[in-house]
C-alpha positions as CSV (number, residue, x, y, z in Angstrom):
1,M,-125.8,24.8,220.8
2,G,-128.7,27.0,219.6
3,T,-127.2,28.0,216.6
4,L,-126.4,24.5,215.6
5,I,-130.2,23.8,215.8
6,A,-130.9,26.9,214.1
7,W,-128.8,26.3,211.3
8,F,-130.0,22.7,211.0
9,S,-133.9,24.0,211.0
10,G,-133.3,26.8,208.9
11,S,-131.1,24.8,206.3
12,R,-132.5,24.3,203.1
13,L,-130.7,21.0,202.6
14,M,-131.9,19.8,206.2
15,L,-135.5,20.9,205.4
16,V,-135.5,18.6,202.3
17,A,-134.0,15.9,204.0
18,G,-136.5,16.2,206.8
19,K,-139.5,15.9,204.3
20,W,-137.9,12.8,202.9
21,A,-137.1,11.1,206.4
22,A,-140.8,12.1,207.1
23,I,-142.0,10.4,203.9
24,A,-139.6,7.4,204.2
25,L,-141.2,7.1,207.7
26,T,-144.8,7.3,206.9
27,I,-144.2,4.7,204.4
28,S,-142.5,2.2,206.4
29,L,-145.2,2.6,209.1
30,F,-148.0,1.9,206.5
31,L,-146.1,-1.0,205.1
32,L,-145.6,-2.6,208.6
33,S,-149.3,-1.7,209.4
34,L,-150.3,-3.6,206.1
35,R,-148.1,-6.6,207.4
36,R,-149.9,-6.7,210.6
37,S,-153.2,-6.8,208.8
38,A,-152.6,-9.4,206.5
39,E,-151.3,-11.5,209.4
40,R,-154.5,-11.0,211.4
41,A,-156.7,-11.9,208.2
42,G,-154.7,-15.1,207.7
43,R,-155.1,-16.2,211.2
44,L,-158.9,-15.5,211.0
45,A,-159.2,-17.4,207.8
46,E,-157.6,-20.2,209.4
47,R,-159.8,-20.1,212.4
48,L,-162.8,-19.8,210.2
49,E,-161.4,-23.0,208.2
50,N,-161.1,-24.8,211.4
51,R,-164.5,-23.8,212.8
52,E,-166.1,-25.1,209.4
53,K,-164.4,-28.5,209.5
54,A,-165.5,-29.0,213.4
55,Y,-169.2,-28.0,212.4
56,E,-168.8,-30.6,209.5
57,I,-167.6,-33.1,211.9
58,Q,-170.5,-32.5,214.6
59,R,-173.0,-32.5,211.5
60,R,-172.0,-36.0,210.5
61,M,-172.2,-37.3,214.1
62,L,-175.6,-36.1,214.5
63,E,-176.5,-37.5,211.3
64,A,-175.0,-40.7,212.3
65,S,-176.8,-40.5,215.4
66,S,-180.2,-39.9,213.8
67,R,-180.0,-43.3,211.9
68,R,-179.1,-45.3,215.1
69,P,-181.1,-48.2,216.4
70,R,-183.6,-46.7,218.9
71,N,-183.9,-49.6,221.3
72,S,-182.5,-53.3,221.8
73,N,-185.1,-54.9,219.5
74,E,-184.7,-52.5,216.8
75,L,-180.9,-53.5,217.0
76,A,-181.3,-57.1,217.1
77,R,-183.5,-57.0,214.1
78,R,-180.8,-54.8,212.2
79,L,-178.3,-57.5,213.4
80,R,-180.4,-60.3,212.0
81,N,-181.1,-58.5,209.0
82,G,-177.4,-57.8,208.5
83,K,-178.3,-53.9,207.9
84,F,-176.2,-52.6,210.8
């Protein structure tokens, strides 16, 4: 068994194959890392877009509430004038 391991580690062909296997493993791990990073960036972009939509809706609601009638007299006045 020891001689077989020594032959594999000492063989020039096995050393070259080992280098290429290490390079292939490194490249595949790098590509997987890029993919995960892109997925995470996509999720963050979607979250940001949803948050911006929610803020826009909230801003519109606040603007609408600032234009509301302050009391019942103002409400009645608006209804009579047709400006409600």
